[in-house]
C-alpha positions as CSV (number, residue, x, y, z in Angstrom):
1,M,44.6,-51.1,-116.8
2,N,42.1,-53.4,-116.5
3,I,43.9,-57.0,-116.1
4,T,40.9,-58.8,-116.4
5,A,40.2,-57.5,-119.9
6,E,43.6,-58.1,-120.8
7,L,43.5,-61.6,-119.7
8,T,39.8,-62.4,-121.4
9,K,42.2,-61.5,-124.3
10,L,44.5,-64.0,-123.9
11,D,41.4,-66.3,-123.4
12,E,40.0,-65.2,-127.0
13,V,43.3,-65.8,-128.9
14,L,43.3,-69.4,-127.6
15,K,40.0,-69.8,-128.6
16,F,40.1,-68.5,-131.9
17,M,43.5,-70.5,-132.5
18,Q,41.6,-73.8,-131.6
19,T,39.0,-73.0,-134.5
20,N,40.6,-71.3,-137.3
21,V,43.8,-72.8,-138.5
22,T,44.1,-69.7,-141.3
23,G,43.0,-66.4,-141.1
24,E,43.9,-63.4,-139.0
25,V,46.9,-65.0,-137.4
26,S,49.6,-62.2,-137.5
27,E,46.9,-59.9,-135.9
28,Q,46.1,-62.3,-133.3
29,W,49.9,-63.2,-132.4
30,N,50.5,-59.0,-132.1
31,T,47.6,-58.8,-129.9
32,V,49.1,-61.9,-128.0
33,Q,52.8,-59.9,-127.6
34,L,51.2,-57.0,-127.0
35,T,49.1,-58.3,-124.2
36,L,51.5,-60.1,-122.5
37,A,53.9,-57.0,-122.7
38,L,51.7,-55.2,-120.7
39,L,50.6,-57.6,-118.2
40,E,54.4,-58.1,-117.9
41,K,54.8,-54.7,-117.2
42,E,51.9,-54.3,-114.9
43,A,53.0,-57.1,-112.6
44,K,56.4,-54.8,-112.3
45,R,54.7,-51.8,-111.2
46,L,52.5,-53.6,-108.8
47,L,55.4,-55.1,-107.5
48,L,54.0,-58.9,-108.6
49,P,56.8,-61.7,-107.7
50,W,58.2,-61.0,-110.6
51,G,60.2,-64.8,-111.5
52,Y,56.5,-66.5,-111.1
53,V,55.3,-64.0,-113.3
54,R,57.9,-63.9,-115.8
55,Q,57.5,-68.0,-115.6
56,K,54.5,-68.0,-116.7
57,S,54.4,-65.3,-119.4
58,T,57.2,-66.6,-121.3
59,S,55.5,-70.4,-120.7
60,L,52.9,-69.0,-122.1
61,R,54.4,-66.9,-124.9
62,Y,55.5,-70.6,-126.3
63,H,52.6,-72.3,-126.4
64,L,50.9,-69.9,-128.4
65,A,54.0,-69.4,-130.4
66,V,53.3,-73.3,-131.0
67,L,50.0,-72.6,-131.8
68,F,50.8,-69.9,-134.3
69,G,53.4,-71.9,-136.2
70,V,55.6,-69.8,-134.8
71,E,58.0,-71.9,-132.6
72,D,58.4,-76.0,-132.5
73,D,56.2,-78.2,-131.0
74,G,58.8,-80.3,-128.9
75,G,57.4,-83.2,-130.4
76,H,53.8,-82.6,-128.6
77,T,50.4,-82.0,-130.2
78,Q,48.6,-78.8,-130.3
79,Q,46.2,-79.9,-128.1
80,M,48.7,-80.2,-125.2
81,H,50.3,-76.8,-125.6
82,V,46.3,-75.8,-125.5
83,V,46.4,-77.2,-122.0
84,W,49.4,-75.9,-120.9
85,A,48.6,-72.5,-122.4
86,L,45.5,-72.7,-120.7
87,G,46.9,-73.2,-117.2
88,D,49.5,-70.8,-117.8
89,I,46.4,-68.3,-118.1
90,Q,44.9,-70.1,-114.9
91,A,48.4,-69.4,-112.9
92,L,48.6,-65.9,-114.1
93,R,44.9,-64.9,-112.6
94,S,46.0,-67.0,-109.6
95,E,46.6,-65.8,-105.9
96,H,50.5,-65.7,-106.7
97,C,50.4,-63.3,-109.2
98,F,47.2,-61.0,-110.3
99,G,44.7,-62.8,-108.5
100,P,44.9,-60.0,-105.3
101,A,44.8,-57.4,-108.0
102,L,41.9,-59.2,-109.8
103,D,40.1,-58.6,-106.7
104,R,40.6,-55.2,-105.8
105,E,39.3,-54.9,-110.0
106,A,36.2,-56.7,-109.0
107,R,35.4,-55.5,-105.7
108,G,35.9,-51.5,-107.4
109,A,33.5,-52.9,-110.1
110,R,30.9,-53.7,-107.6
111,H,30.8,-50.5,-106.2
112,G,31.0,-48.5,-109.0
113,D,34.1,-46.6,-108.0
114,D,37.2,-46.3,-110.0
115,W,39.9,-48.7,-108.6
116,K,43.2,-47.0,-108.7
117,T,46.6,-49.2,-107.9
118,V,49.4,-47.6,-105.7
119,Q,51.4,-45.7,-108.4
């Protein structure tokens, strides 16, 4: 699994939601659901600290759901939910989550070899 690509998908969905109020929203929401499910599965496979990963992915899912109109905004502005979603994505990239795996992916790409995780 290419973790960098999956996290980039979440960045792209967030950018899409900031610029498009209507359109391919259901397709984008499906992308969010699938991407988060894949990342959660990969976190378990890599034996990452599941509580923290789950907390951040759940929080990100909620903030994106607000932006998609699936969840109530809790009295906060759309922009606040964008900021919180960006923070959650950044947390998933951090050393406490996927950071070490992202570093290994980058090293593998620089050396031209296929990086494989422990199975």
